[in-house]
C-alpha positions in Angstrom: -0.2 -0.3 -0.3 1.3 3.4 -0.8 2.4 5.7 1.6 -0.2 8.5 3.2 0.8 12.0 1.7 2.1 13.7 5.2 0.2 16.9 4.0 -2.8 15.2 3.0 -5.8 16.9 5.8 -6.4 13.5 7.5 -2.9 11.9 7.3 -3.1 11.8 11.2 -6.8 12.5 12.2 -9.0 10.6 10.5 -12.6 12.3 8.9 -14.8 12.0 11.5 -17.6 10.4 9.0 -14.6 7.4 8.3 -14.3 5.8 12.0 -17.5 3.9 13.1 -18.9 4.5 16.0 -18.7 1.8 19.3 -21.0 -0.9 19.2 -20.6 -0.9 14.4 -20.7 -4.1 12.7 -20.9 -4.2 9.2 -24.2 -4.2 8.0 -25.6 -3.0 11.2 -28.6 -0.8 11.2 -26.8 2.3 12.1 -30.1 2.8 14.7 -27.5 1.0 17.0 -25.3 3.6 17.1 -27.1 6.3 17.4 -26.7 7.9 13.6 -30.8 7.9 12.5 -29.5 7.4 8.8 -28.0 4.4 7.9 -27.7 4.9 4.1 -28.3 8.2 3.6 -30.4 9.5 0.9 -31.0 8.1 -1.9 -28.7 7.8 -4.7 -28.3 8.8 -8.3 -26.0 7.2 -10.6 -24.9 7.4 -14.8 -25.5 3.7 -16.0 -25.1 2.2 -19.3 -28.4 1.8 -20.6 -28.3 0.5 -24.5 -25.8 1.5 -28.1 -26.6 4.2 -30.7 -25.2 2.5 -34.1 -24.1 5.6 -36.1 -21.8 6.6 -39.2 -18.8 8.8 -38.3 -16.0 9.1 -41.2 -17.4 7.0 -43.4 -17.1 4.2 -40.7 -19.7 2.5 -38.4 -19.5 3.0 -34.6 -21.4 2.5 -31.9 -22.0 4.4 -29.1 -23.1 3.9 -25.5 -26.6 5.6 -24.4 -26.7 6.0 -20.6 -28.7 7.3 -18.8 -29.6 8.2 -14.6 -30.9 6.1 -12.2 -32.0 6.4 -8.3 -32.0 4.3 -5.9 -34.0 5.1 -2.8 -32.8 2.8 -0.4 -35.5 0.9 1.9 -35.6 0.7 5.7 -33.8 -2.3 6.9 -33.4 -2.9 10.4 -30.3 -5.7 10.5 -28.2 -6.9 7.7 -26.0 -8.6 9.6 -25.0 -12.3 9.0 -24.7 -13.1 13.0 -27.1 -16.0 14.9 -29.4 -14.1 16.6 -28.6 -15.6 19.9 -24.4 -15.7 19.7 -21.8 -12.8 19.3 -22.4 -9.0 19.0 -26.2 -9.5 17.9 -27.2 -11.2 21.4 -30.6 -9.6 22.4 -30.2 -6.8 19.9 -34.1 -5.1 19.0 -33.1 -4.3 15.9 -31.9 -8.4 15.1 -35.1 -9.7 17.0 -38.1 -7.6 15.6 -36.1 -8.4 11.7 -36.7 -11.7 12.6 -40.1 -11.6 13.6 -40.7 -9.5 10.3 -39.9 -12.7 8.8 -36.1 -12.3 7.4 -33.3 -13.9 8.6 
């Protein structure tokens, strides 16, 4: 891994949004750690949506077609794969409620 540029503003102190709060598990809903919006706002990206065939300077070419796609994230109480009675998820209210909704 390349070294960190010593002049980078966060070389010694990481940006607060990159540091996970106590109790965070990958896939755990941020409600557990006090963040009310685990996935933030809708995400919009540009995606390829086919091809356009045309002729340029007498040569046939295929140009990609693009469109904007927006994902509205659904609320999910628990995204971990830990068994609900073991390890860090033992007794977690989000995990218990997610299972009562029919999710593993």
